DRENPA-3360 file (N, C-alpha, C; in nm, 2 decimals, always signed):
BEGIN
1 = MGFVPFTF = +3.20/+10.53/+9.41/+3.34/+10.52/+9.38/+3.39/+10.37/+9.37 ~ +3.45/+10.34/+9.26/+3.51/+10.20/+9.25/+3.65/+10.20/+9.30 ~ +3.71/+10.08/+9.30/+3.85/+10.07/+9.33/+3.94/+10.13/+9.23 ~ +4.05/+10.18/+9.27/+4.15/+10.24/+9.17/+4.21/+10.12/+9.10 ~ +4.21/+10.12/+8.97/+4.26/+10.00/+8.89/+4.41/+9.99/+8.92 ~ +4.46/+9.87/+8.94/+4.60/+9.85/+8.97/+4.64/+9.72/+8.89 ~ +4.74/+9.74/+8.81/+4.79/+9.64/+8.72/+4.93/+9.60/+8.75 ~ +4.98/+9.50/+8.68/+5.12/+9.45/+8.70/+5.22/+9.56/+8.66;
9 = IDLIDILF = +5.18/+9.64/+8.55/+5.27/+9.75/+8.51/+5.28/+9.85/+8.62 ~ +5.17/+9.88/+8.69/+5.18/+9.97/+8.80/+5.27/+9.93/+8.91 ~ +5.27/+9.80/+8.94/+5.36/+9.74/+9.04/+5.51/+9.76/+8.99 ~ +5.54/+9.73/+8.87/+5.67/+9.75/+8.81/+5.71/+9.90/+8.82 ~ +5.62/+9.99/+8.79/+5.64/+10.13/+8.80/+5.68/+10.17/+8.94 ~ +5.60/+10.12/+9.04/+5.63/+10.16/+9.18/+5.77/+10.10/+9.22 ~ +5.80/+9.98/+9.18/+5.93/+9.92/+9.22/+6.05/+10.00/+9.16 ~ +6.03/+10.05/+9.03/+6.13/+10.13/+8.97/+6.15/+10.26/+9.04;
17 = VAYIMYWI = +6.04/+10.33/+9.08/+6.05/+10.45/+9.15/+6.12/+10.43/+9.28 ~ +6.08/+10.32/+9.35/+6.14/+10.30/+9.48/+6.29/+10.27/+9.47 ~ +6.33/+10.20/+9.37/+6.47/+10.18/+9.35/+6.55/+10.31/+9.32 ~ +6.49/+10.39/+9.23/+6.55/+10.52/+9.20/+6.57/+10.60/+9.32 ~ +6.46/+10.61/+9.41/+6.47/+10.69/+9.53/+6.58/+10.63/+9.62 ~ +6.59/+10.50/+9.63/+6.69/+10.43/+9.72/+6.83/+10.47/+9.66 ~ +6.84/+10.46/+9.53/+6.97/+10.49/+9.47/+7.01/+10.64/+9.50 ~ +6.92/+10.73/+9.48/+6.94/+10.87/+9.51/+6.99/+10.89/+9.66;
25 = YRTTKGTN = +6.92/+10.82/+9.75/+6.96/+10.83/+9.89/+7.10/+10.78/+9.91 ~ +7.13/+10.66/+9.85/+7.27/+10.60/+9.87/+7.38/+10.69/+9.81 ~ +7.35/+10.75/+9.69/+7.44/+10.83/+9.62/+7.47/+10.96/+9.70 ~ +7.36/+11.02/+9.75/+7.38/+11.15/+9.81/+7.40/+11.15/+9.96 ~ +7.41/+11.03/+10.02/+7.43/+11.01/+10.16/+7.56/+11.07/+10.20 ~ +7.56/+11.15/+10.31/+7.69/+11.21/+10.35/+7.72/+11.34/+10.29 ~ +7.63/+11.39/+10.20/+7.65/+11.52/+10.13/+7.53/+11.61/+10.17 ~ +7.53/+11.73/+10.11/+7.42/+11.83/+10.14/+7.30/+11.80/+10.05;
33 = APYIISGI = +7.31/+11.71/+9.96/+7.20/+11.68/+9.86/+7.07/+11.65/+9.93 ~ +7.06/+11.56/+10.03/+6.93/+11.53/+10.09/+6.86/+11.66/+10.14 ~ +6.93/+11.76/+10.19/+6.87/+11.88/+10.24/+6.81/+11.96/+10.12 ~ +6.88/+11.96/+10.01/+6.84/+12.03/+9.89/+6.71/+11.96/+9.84 ~ +6.71/+11.82/+9.83/+6.59/+11.75/+9.79/+6.47/+11.78/+9.88 ~ +6.50/+11.78/+10.01/+6.39/+11.81/+10.10/+6.33/+11.95/+10.07 ~ +6.42/+12.05/+10.04/+6.37/+12.18/+10.01/+6.29/+12.18/+9.88 ~ +6.33/+12.10/+9.78/+6.25/+12.10/+9.66/+6.12/+12.04/+9.69;
41 = IVVYLLWV = +6.11/+11.93/+9.77/+5.98/+11.87/+9.80/+5.89/+11.97/+9.87 ~ +5.94/+12.04/+9.97/+5.86/+12.14/+10.04/+5.81/+12.24/+9.95 ~ +5.89/+12.30/+9.85/+5.84/+12.40/+9.76/+5.73/+12.34/+9.67 ~ +5.75/+12.21/+9.63/+5.65/+12.15/+9.54/+5.52/+12.13/+9.61 ~ +5.52/+12.08/+9.74/+5.40/+12.06/+9.82/+5.33/+12.20/+9.84 ~ +5.41/+12.30/+9.87/+5.35/+12.43/+9.89/+5.28/+12.48/+9.76 ~ +5.34/+12.46/+9.65/+5.28/+12.50/+9.52/+5.15/+12.42/+9.50 ~ +5.14/+12.29/+9.53/+5.02/+12.22/+9.52/+4.91/+12.27/+9.61;
49 = IVKTLNME = +4.95/+12.31/+9.73/+4.85/+12.36/+9.83/+4.80/+12.50/+9.78 ~ +4.89/+12.58/+9.74/+4.85/+12.72/+9.69/+4.76/+12.71/+9.57 ~ +4.80/+12.62/+9.48/+4.72/+12.60/+9.36/+4.58/+12.55/+9.39 ~ +4.57/+12.46/+9.49/+4.44/+12.40/+9.53/+4.35/+12.51/+9.59 ~ +4.41/+12.61/+9.66/+4.34/+12.72/+9.73/+4.31/+12.83/+9.63 ~ +4.36/+12.82/+9.50/+4.33/+12.92/+9.40/+4.40/+13.05/+9.44 ~ +4.51/+13.05/+9.49/+4.59/+13.17/+9.52/+4.67/+13.20/+9.40 ~ +4.62/+13.28/+9.31/+4.67/+13.30/+9.17/+4.81/+13.35/+9.17;
57 = LLSTILGH = +4.84/+13.46/+9.25/+4.97/+13.53/+9.24/+5.08/+13.44/+9.29 ~ +5.06/+13.38/+9.41/+5.16/+13.29/+9.47/+5.18/+13.17/+9.39 ~ +5.07/+13.12/+9.33/+5.07/+13.00/+9.25/+5.15/+13.02/+9.12 ~ +5.14/+13.14/+9.07/+5.21/+13.18/+8.94/+5.36/+13.19/+8.97 ~ +5.40/+13.25/+9.09/+5.54/+13.26/+9.12/+5.60/+13.13/+9.15 ~ +5.54/+13.04/+9.23/+5.59/+12.91/+9.25/+5.60/+12.83/+9.13 ~ +5.50/+12.84/+9.04/+5.49/+12.77/+8.92/+5.61/+12.80/+8.83 ~ +5.65/+12.93/+8.82/+5.77/+12.97/+8.74/+5.90/+12.91/+8.81;
65 = IISVGAIA = +5.90/+12.91/+8.94/+6.02/+12.85/+9.01/+6.03/+12.70/+8.97 ~ +5.92/+12.63/+8.98/+5.92/+12.49/+8.95/+5.95/+12.46/+8.80 ~ +5.91/+12.55/+8.71/+5.93/+12.53/+8.57/+6.07/+12.53/+8.53 ~ +6.16/+12.61/+8.61/+6.30/+12.61/+8.58/+6.38/+12.51/+8.67 ~ +6.30/+12.43/+8.74/+6.36/+12.34/+8.84/+6.45/+12.24/+8.78 ~ +6.42/+12.19/+8.65/+6.50/+12.09/+8.59/+6.65/+12.15/+8.56 ~ +6.65/+12.27/+8.52/+6.78/+12.33/+8.49/+6.86/+12.35/+8.62 ~ +6.79/+12.39/+8.73/+6.85/+12.41/+8.86/+6.90/+12.28/+8.91;
73 = LIVVFQPE = +6.83/+12.17/+8.89/+6.87/+12.04/+8.94/+7.00/+11.99/+8.87 ~ +7.01/+12.02/+8.74/+7.13/+11.98/+8.66/+7.25/+12.06/+8.71 ~ +7.23/+12.19/+8.74/+7.34/+12.27/+8.79/+7.38/+12.22/+8.93 ~ +7.28/+12.20/+9.02/+7.31/+12.17/+9.16/+7.37/+12.03/+9.17 ~ +7.32/+11.93/+9.10/+7.36/+11.79/+9.11/+7.45/+11.75/+9.00 ~ +7.52/+11.84/+8.94/+7.61/+11.81/+8.83/+7.71/+11.70/+8.86 ~ +7.78/+11.71/+8.98/+7.88/+11.60/+9.01/+7.81/+11.46/+9.03 ~ +7.69/+11.46/+9.09/+7.62/+11.33/+9.11/+7.57/+11.28/+8.98;
81 = IRRFLQKI = +7.52/+11.36/+8.89/+7.47/+11.32/+8.76/+7.59/+11.26/+8.68 ~ +7.70/+11.33/+8.68/+7.82/+11.28/+8.61/+7.87/+11.15/+8.66 ~ +7.87/+11.13/+8.80/+7.91/+11.01/+8.86/+7.82/+10.90/+8.82 ~ +7.69/+10.92/+8.82/+7.59/+10.82/+8.79/+7.60/+10.77/+8.64 ~ +7.62/+10.87/+8.55/+7.64/+10.83/+8.41/+7.77/+10.75/+8.38 ~ +7.87/+10.79/+8.45/+8.00/+10.72/+8.44/+7.99/+10.58/+8.50 ~ +7.92/+10.56/+8.61/+7.90/+10.43/+8.67/+7.82/+10.34/+8.57 ~ +7.72/+10.40/+8.50/+7.64/+10.32/+8.41/+7.73/+10.27/+8.29;
89 = GMSQKRFN = +7.81/+10.37/+8.24/+7.90/+10.34/+8.12/+8.01/+10.24/+8.16 ~ +8.06/+10.25/+8.28/+8.17/+10.16/+8.32/+8.12/+10.03/+8.36 ~ +8.00/+10.01/+8.40/+7.95/+9.89/+8.45/+7.90/+9.80/+8.33 ~ +7.87/+9.86/+8.22/+7.82/+9.78/+8.10/+7.94/+9.73/+8.02 ~ +8.00/+9.62/+8.07/+8.11/+9.56/+8.00/+8.08/+9.51/+7.87 ~ +7.95/+9.47/+7.85/+7.92/+9.41/+7.72/+7.92/+9.51/+7.61 ~ +7.92/+9.64/+7.64/+7.93/+9.74/+7.54/+8.07/+9.79/+7.52 ~ +8.17/+9.71/+7.56/+8.31/+9.75/+7.54/+8.35/+9.76/+7.39;
97 = FISRIFNH = +8.27/+9.71/+7.30/+8.30/+9.72/+7.16/+8.30/+9.87/+7.12 ~ +8.22/+9.95/+7.19/+8.22/+10.09/+7.15/+8.36/+10.16/+7.17 ~ +8.42/+10.13/+7.29/+8.55/+10.18/+7.32/+8.65/+10.12/+7.22 ~ +8.63/+10.00/+7.18/+8.72/+9.93/+7.08/+8.72/+10.01/+6.95 ~ +8.60/+10.05/+6.91/+8.58/+10.12/+6.78/+8.66/+10.25/+6.78 ~ +8.64/+10.33/+6.89/+8.71/+10.46/+6.90/+8.86/+10.44/+6.92 ~ +8.90/+10.33/+6.98/+9.05/+10.31/+7.01/+9.11/+10.22/+6.91 ~ +9.04/+10.20/+6.80/+9.09/+10.11/+6.69/+9.22/+10.16/+6.63;
105 = GSKIAETN = +9.32/+10.08/+6.63/+9.45/+10.12/+6.57/+9.54/+10.18/+6.67 ~ +9.50/+10.22/+6.79/+9.58/+10.28/+6.89/+9.62/+10.17/+6.99 ~ +9.75/+10.15/+7.02/+9.80/+10.05/+7.11/+9.85/+10.12/+7.24 ~ +9.81/+10.06/+7.35/+9.85/+10.11/+7.48/+9.97/+10.03/+7.53 ~ +10.08/+10.10/+7.56/+10.20/+10.03/+7.61/+10.17/+9.96/+7.74 ~ +10.22/+9.84/+7.76/+10.19/+9.77/+7.89/+10.28/+9.84/+8.00 ~ +10.22/+9.84/+8.12/+10.29/+9.90/+8.23/+10.39/+9.81/+8.28 ~ +10.51/+9.86/+8.30/+10.62/+9.78/+8.36/+10.60/+9.78/+8.51;
113 = LQPLVVAC = +10.55/+9.66/+8.56/+10.51/+9.65/+8.70/+10.63/+9.64/+8.80 ~ +10.74/+9.58/+8.75/+10.85/+9.54/+8.84/+10.90/+9.66/+8.92 ~ +10.94/+9.78/+8.86/+10.99/+9.89/+8.93/+10.88/+9.95/+9.03 ~ +10.76/+9.94/+8.99/+10.65/+9.99/+9.08/+10.63/+9.90/+9.20 ~ +10.64/+9.77/+9.18/+10.62/+9.68/+9.29/+10.74/+9.70/+9.39 ~ +10.86/+9.71/+9.33/+10.98/+9.72/+9.42/+10.97/+9.85/+9.50 ~ +10.93/+9.96/+9.44/+10.91/+10.09/+9.50/+10.81/+10.08/+9.61 ~ +10.69/+10.02/+9.59/+10.59/+10.01/+9.69/+10.63/+9.92/+9.81;
121 = REMSDTKT = +10.71/+9.82/+9.78/+10.76/+9.74/+9.89/+10.85/+9.82/+9.98 ~ +10.94/+9.90/+9.92/+11.03/+9.98/+9.99/+10.96/+10.09/+10.07 ~ +10.86/+10.15/+10.01/+10.78/+10.25/+10.08/+10.70/+10.19/+10.19 ~ +10.65/+10.07/+10.17/+10.58/+10.00/+10.28/+10.66/+9.98/+10.40 ~ +10.79/+9.93/+10.37/+10.88/+9.90/+10.48/+10.92/+10.03/+10.56 ~ +10.93/+10.14/+10.49/+10.97/+10.27/+10.56/+10.85/+10.35/+10.59 ~ +10.73/+10.30/+10.57/+10.60/+10.38/+10.60/+10.60/+10.51/+10.53 ~ +10.63/+10.51/+10.40/+10.63/+10.63/+10.32/+10.50/+10.63/+10.24;
129 = GALVVIGQ = +10.42/+10.73/+10.27/+10.29/+10.74/+10.20/+10.30/+10.76/+10.06 ~ +10.21/+10.69/+9.98/+10.22/+10.70/+9.83/+10.08/+10.68/+9.77 ~ +10.06/+10.74/+9.66/+9.94/+10.73/+9.58/+9.97/+10.73/+9.43 ~ +9.95/+10.61/+9.37/+9.99/+10.59/+9.23/+9.87/+10.55/+9.15 ~ +9.84/+10.62/+9.04/+9.73/+10.59/+8.95/+9.79/+10.52/+8.82 ~ +9.74/+10.40/+8.79/+9.79/+10.33/+8.67/+9.67/+10.34/+8.57 ~ +9.70/+10.43/+8.47/+9.59/+10.45/+8.37/+9.56/+10.33/+8.28 ~ +9.43/+10.32/+8.24/+9.39/+10.22/+8.15/+9.33/+10.28/+8.02;
137 = QSDLSLIT = +9.20/+10.27/+8.00/+9.13/+10.33/+7.89/+9.09/+10.47/+7.91 ~ +9.05/+10.50/+8.03/+8.99/+10.63/+8.06/+9.10/+10.75/+8.04 ~ +9.04/+10.86/+7.99/+9.13/+10.98/+7.97/+9.16/+11.04/+8.10 ~ +9.29/+11.05/+8.13/+9.33/+11.11/+8.26/+9.39/+11.25/+8.24 ~ +9.37/+11.31/+8.13/+9.43/+11.44/+8.10/+9.39/+11.55/+8.19 ~ +9.27/+11.55/+8.24/+9.23/+11.65/+8.33/+9.30/+11.64/+8.47 ~ +9.33/+11.52/+8.50/+9.40/+11.49/+8.63/+9.55/+11.53/+8.61 ~ +9.61/+11.49/+8.50/+9.75/+11.52/+8.48/+9.78/+11.66/+8.46;
145 = EGGICLDA = +9.69/+11.73/+8.40/+9.71/+11.88/+8.37/+9.71/+11.96/+8.50 ~ +9.65/+11.91/+8.60/+9.66/+11.98/+8.73/+9.78/+11.95/+8.81 ~ +9.87/+11.85/+8.76/+9.99/+11.82/+8.84/+10.11/+11.87/+8.77 ~ +10.23/+11.82/+8.80/+10.36/+11.86/+8.75/+10.40/+11.75/+8.64 ~ +10.41/+11.80/+8.52/+10.45/+11.71/+8.41/+10.59/+11.65/+8.43 ~ +10.60/+11.52/+8.41/+10.73/+11.46/+8.42/+10.77/+11.39/+8.29 ~ +10.68/+11.30/+8.24/+10.71/+11.22/+8.12/+10.84/+11.15/+8.13 ~ +10.85/+11.07/+8.23/+10.98/+11.00/+8.26/+10.95/+10.85/+8.26;
153 = KISSQLIH = +11.06/+10.77/+8.23/+11.05/+10.63/+8.23/+11.03/+10.58/+8.37 ~ +10.95/+10.47/+8.39/+10.93/+10.42/+8.53/+11.05/+10.36/+8.59 ~ +11.08/+10.40/+8.71/+11.19/+10.34/+8.78/+11.16/+10.34/+8.93 ~ +11.20/+10.24/+9.00/+11.17/+10.24/+9.15/+11.24/+10.35/+9.22 ~ +11.36/+10.39/+9.18/+11.43/+10.51/+9.24/+11.35/+10.64/+9.23 ~ +11.30/+10.66/+9.10/+11.23/+10.78/+9.08/+11.10/+10.79/+9.16 ~ +11.02/+10.68/+9.16/+10.90/+10.67/+9.24/+10.93/+10.69/+9.39 ~ +11.03/+10.63/+9.44/+11.06/+10.65/+9.58/+11.10/+10.79/+9.61;
161 = NIFFKNSP = +11.18/+10.85/+9.52/+11.22/+10.99/+9.54/+11.10/+11.09/+9.54 ~ +11.01/+11.06/+9.45/+10.89/+11.15/+9.44/+10.81/+11.15/+9.57 ~ +10.80/+11.04/+9.63/+10.72/+11.03/+9.76/+10.80/+11.04/+9.88 ~ +10.93/+11.07/+9.87/+11.01/+11.10/+9.99/+10.95/+11.22/+10.06 ~ +10.95/+11.21/+10.19/+10.87/+11.31/+10.27/+10.92/+11.46/+10.25 ~ +11.05/+11.48/+10.22/+11.10/+11.61/+10.20/+11.09/+11.65/+10.05 ~ +11.04/+11.57/+9.97/+11.04/+11.60/+9.82/+10.92/+11.70/+9.80 ~ +10.94/+11.80/+9.71/+10.84/+11.89/+9.68/+10.72/+11.83/+9.60;
169 = LHDGAVVI = +10.74/+11.71/+9.55/+10.64/+11.64/+9.47/+10.56/+11.53/+9.55 ~ +10.59/+11.52/+9.68/+10.54/+11.40/+9.75/+10.39/+11.41/+9.78 ~ +10.33/+11.54/+9.78/+10.19/+11.55/+9.80/+10.12/+11.52/+9.67 ~ +10.00/+11.46/+9.68/+9.92/+11.43/+9.56/+9.96/+11.29/+9.51 ~ +9.92/+11.27/+9.38/+9.93/+11.13/+9.32/+10.03/+11.14/+9.20 ~ +10.08/+11.02/+9.17/+10.16/+11.00/+9.05/+10.07/+10.93/+8.95 ~ +10.07/+10.97/+8.83/+9.99/+10.91/+8.72/+10.09/+10.84/+8.62 ~ +10.06/+10.71/+8.60/+10.14/+10.63/+8.51/+10.05/+10.58/+8.40;
177 = EGDRIVAA = +10.10/+10.60/+8.28/+10.03/+10.55/+8.16/+10.14/+10.48/+8.07 ~ +10.11/+10.35/+8.05/+10.20/+10.27/+7.98/+10.33/+10.25/+8.06 ~ +10.44/+10.28/+8.00/+10.57/+10.26/+8.06/+10.63/+10.39/+8.11 ~ +10.54/+10.50/+8.12/+10.59/+10.63/+8.15/+10.52/+10.69/+8.28 ~ +10.59/+10.76/+8.36/+10.53/+10.84/+8.46/+10.50/+10.98/+8.40 ~ +10.37/+11.00/+8.38/+10.32/+11.11/+8.31/+10.33/+11.24/+8.39 ~ +10.28/+11.23/+8.52/+10.28/+11.35/+8.60/+10.28/+11.31/+8.75 ~ +10.32/+11.41/+8.83/+10.33/+11.39/+8.98/+10.25/+11.51/+9.04;
185 = RCILPVTQ = +10.23/+11.49/+9.17/+10.16/+11.59/+9.25/+10.02/+11.62/+9.19 ~ +9.95/+11.52/+9.14/+9.82/+11.54/+9.08/+9.71/+11.53/+9.19 ~ +9.61/+11.61/+9.18/+9.50/+11.61/+9.28/+9.39/+11.52/+9.23 ~ +9.35/+11.43/+9.31/+9.24/+11.33/+9.28/+9.11/+11.37/+9.34 ~ +9.00/+11.34/+9.28/+8.87/+11.37/+9.35/+8.85/+11.27/+9.46 ~ +8.80/+11.33/+9.57/+8.77/+11.25/+9.69/+8.63/+11.19/+9.68 ~ +8.62/+11.06/+9.72/+8.49/+11.00/+9.71/+8.39/+11.07/+9.81 ~ +8.26/+11.07/+9.76/+8.15/+11.12/+9.85/+8.07/+11.00/+9.90;
193 = SDVPKSFG = +8.12/+10.88/+9.88/+8.05/+10.76/+9.93/+8.07/+10.75/+10.08 ~ +7.99/+10.66/+10.14/+8.00/+10.64/+10.28/+8.11/+10.53/+10.30 ~ +8.23/+10.58/+10.35/+8.34/+10.49/+10.38/+8.38/+10.50/+10.52 ~ +8.45/+10.40/+10.57/+8.49/+10.40/+10.72/+8.56/+10.53/+10.75 ~ +8.54/+10.57/+10.87/+8.61/+10.69/+10.92/+8.76/+10.68/+10.94 ~ +8.80/+10.55/+10.94/+8.95/+10.52/+10.96/+9.02/+10.55/+10.83 ~ +8.95/+10.56/+10.72/+9.02/+10.59/+10.59/+9.07/+10.73/+10.59 ~ +9.20/+10.74/+10.54/+9.26/+10.87/+10.53/+9.23/+10.94/+10.40;
201 = TRHRAAIG = +9.30/+11.05/+10.37/+9.27/+11.12/+10.25/+9.32/+11.05/+10.13 ~ +9.43/+10.97/+10.14/+9.48/+10.90/+10.03/+9.38/+10.79/+9.99 ~ +9.33/+10.71/+10.08/+9.23/+10.61/+10.05/+9.10/+10.66/+9.99 ~ +9.06/+10.78/+10.05/+8.93/+10.84/+9.99/+8.96/+10.89/+9.85 ~ +9.07/+10.95/+9.83/+9.11/+10.99/+9.69/+9.12/+10.87/+9.59 ~ +9.18/+10.76/+9.64/+9.19/+10.64/+9.56/+9.05/+10.59/+9.52 ~ +8.96/+10.58/+9.61/+8.83/+10.54/+9.58/+8.76/+10.63/+9.49 ~ +8.77/+10.76/+9.51/+8.71/+10.87/+9.43/+8.76/+10.86/+9.29;
209 = MSEISDAI = +8.89/+10.84/+9.27/+8.94/+10.83/+9.13/+8.89/+10.70/+9.06 ~ +8.88/+10.59/+9.14/+8.83/+10.47/+9.08/+8.69/+10.47/+9.04 ~ +8.61/+10.57/+9.10/+8.47/+10.58/+9.07/+8.45/+10.65/+8.94 ~ +8.54/+10.73/+8.90/+8.52/+10.81/+8.77/+8.61/+10.77/+8.66 ~ +8.68/+10.66/+8.68/+8.77/+10.61/+8.57/+8.79/+10.46/+8.59 ~ +8.85/+10.39/+8.49/+8.88/+10.25/+8.51/+9.03/+10.23/+8.55 ~ +9.09/+10.33/+8.60/+9.23/+10.33/+8.65/+9.24/+10.23/+8.77 ~ +9.36/+10.18/+8.79/+9.40/+10.10/+8.91/+9.48/+10.19/+9.00;
217 = ILVVSEET = +9.44/+10.21/+9.12/+9.51/+10.31/+9.21/+9.57/+10.23/+9.32 ~ +9.70/+10.26/+9.34/+9.78/+10.20/+9.45/+9.79/+10.30/+9.56 ~ +9.77/+10.25/+9.69/+9.79/+10.34/+9.80/+9.88/+10.27/+9.90 ~ +9.98/+10.35/+9.95/+10.07/+10.30/+10.06/+10.04/+10.39/+10.18 ~ +9.99/+10.33/+10.29/+9.96/+10.41/+10.41/+10.08/+10.46/+10.48 ~ +10.08/+10.59/+10.51/+10.19/+10.65/+10.58/+10.19/+10.61/+10.73 ~ +10.07/+10.58/+10.78/+10.06/+10.54/+10.93/+10.10/+10.40/+10.95 ~ +10.06/+10.30/+10.86/+10.08/+10.16/+10.89/+10.17/+10.10/+10.79;
225 = GAISIANH = +10.19/+10.16/+10.67/+10.27/+10.10/+10.56/+10.19/+10.00/+10.48 ~ +10.06/+9.98/+10.51/+9.98/+9.88/+10.44/+9.96/+9.93/+10.30 ~ +9.95/+9.83/+10.21/+9.93/+9.86/+10.07/+9.79/+9.82/+10.03 ~ +9.72/+9.91/+9.95/+9.58/+9.88/+9.91/+9.57/+9.92/+9.76 ~ +9.47/+9.86/+9.70/+9.44/+9.88/+9.56/+9.29/+9.91/+9.54 ~ +9.27/+10.02/+9.47/+9.13/+10.06/+9.44/+9.10/+10.05/+9.30 ~ +8.98/+10.01/+9.27/+8.93/+9.99/+9.13/+8.78/+9.98/+9.12 ~ +8.72/+10.05/+9.03/+8.57/+10.05/+9.01/+8.50/+10.08/+9.14;
233 = GRINLNIP = +8.55/+10.17/+9.22/+8.48/+10.22/+9.34/+8.50/+10.13/+9.46 ~ +8.58/+10.02/+9.45/+8.61/+9.93/+9.56/+8.76/+9.93/+9.59 ~ +8.79/+9.90/+9.72/+8.93/+9.91/+9.76/+8.96/+9.78/+9.83 ~ +9.08/+9.72/+9.79/+9.13/+9.59/+9.84/+9.24/+9.63/+9.94 ~ +9.21/+9.61/+10.07/+9.30/+9.66/+10.18/+9.41/+9.55/+10.22 ~ +9.52/+9.61/+10.27/+9.62/+9.52/+10.34/+9.67/+9.41/+10.25 ~ +9.72/+9.44/+10.13/+9.77/+9.34/+10.04/+9.92/+9.31/+10.08 ~ +9.95/+9.19/+10.10/+10.09/+9.16/+10.14/+10.19/+9.20/+10.03;
241 = SDRLGAVL = +10.30/+9.26/+10.08/+10.39/+9.32/+9.98/+10.45/+9.21/+9.89 ~ +10.47/+9.09/+9.94/+10.52/+8.98/+9.86/+10.42/+8.93/+9.75 ~ +10.30/+8.97/+9.77/+10.20/+8.92/+9.67/+10.15/+9.04/+9.58 ~ +10.21/+9.16/+9.60/+10.16/+9.28/+9.53/+10.17/+9.26/+9.38 ~ +10.28/+9.21/+9.33/+10.30/+9.19/+9.18/+10.19/+9.10/+9.13 ~ +10.16/+8.99/+9.19/+10.06/+8.89/+9.14/+9.92/+8.95/+9.14 ~ +9.89/+9.03/+9.25/+9.76/+9.09/+9.26/+9.74/+9.20/+9.15 ~ +9.84/+9.28/+9.13/+9.84/+9.38/+9.02/+9.82/+9.31/+8.89;
249 = QKYLISKK = +9.89/+9.20/+8.86/+9.88/+9.13/+8.74/+9.74/+9.08/+8.71 ~ +9.68/+9.04/+8.82/+9.54/+8.99/+8.81/+9.44/+9.11/+8.76 ~ +9.47/+9.22/+8.82/+9.39/+9.34/+8.79/+9.40/+9.37/+8.64 ~ +9.53/+9.37/+8.59/+9.55/+9.41/+8.45/+9.50/+9.30/+8.36 ~ +9.51/+9.17/+8.40/+9.45/+9.07/+8.31/+9.30/+9.08/+8.30 ~ +9.24/+9.11/+8.42/+9.09/+9.13/+8.41/+9.05/+9.24/+8.32 ~ +9.13/+9.35/+8.32/+9.10/+9.46/+8.23/+9.11/+9.41/+8.08 ~ +9.21/+9.33/+8.05/+9.22/+9.28/+7.91/+9.10/+9.19/+7.87;
% end
């Protein structure tokens, strides 16, 4: 027996597989997916052993189970697969010309930040919890359809009244597109990523929403009154209220 041939391409192949396995681990960490993957590996190893021992009946049964495994994986890991593809599409900024082609001729009204900044400052001072989604290019119709339609012009008084503790609309998020408040009491997807345990539901929802869209999400903590901004899966914590307008403007400029 000679040595097994090992080339530079084999090294690249191993590195790619190692990276994919590491990414799967990071993506599924904190969920039930690792247990499912372990179950799949056990079934596959059992099938290899049974096939090696020439146990025809059991080998055939396990073989049929494995043959439909691809469809089962798509069904089981649908949220993770969707999140992965969205991350790829959102991270490739050099391919933005594709979105420009589809959005050619359509103008998005600029968001009036002043009323929003004033409202967030007031809610921060009174420790009124708030969650505001500022829409960009991503389609947020699935999010807004699950909330209460408003279609109202942005004003600090309206935003403050929506998140007032006794208001029937204070639960959930407000979605803003252009110069209009589209909907309130919207339910946002909560992130499955590994985040600090100190993060509340609003912060987790803000990160989750930023992972599946290019929206800018504002959070006002009900416990501390601290203001945070989430975008592209990351969250900027404890933004001074007197700098909120400038920070938001930077986010919007970077989008352009």
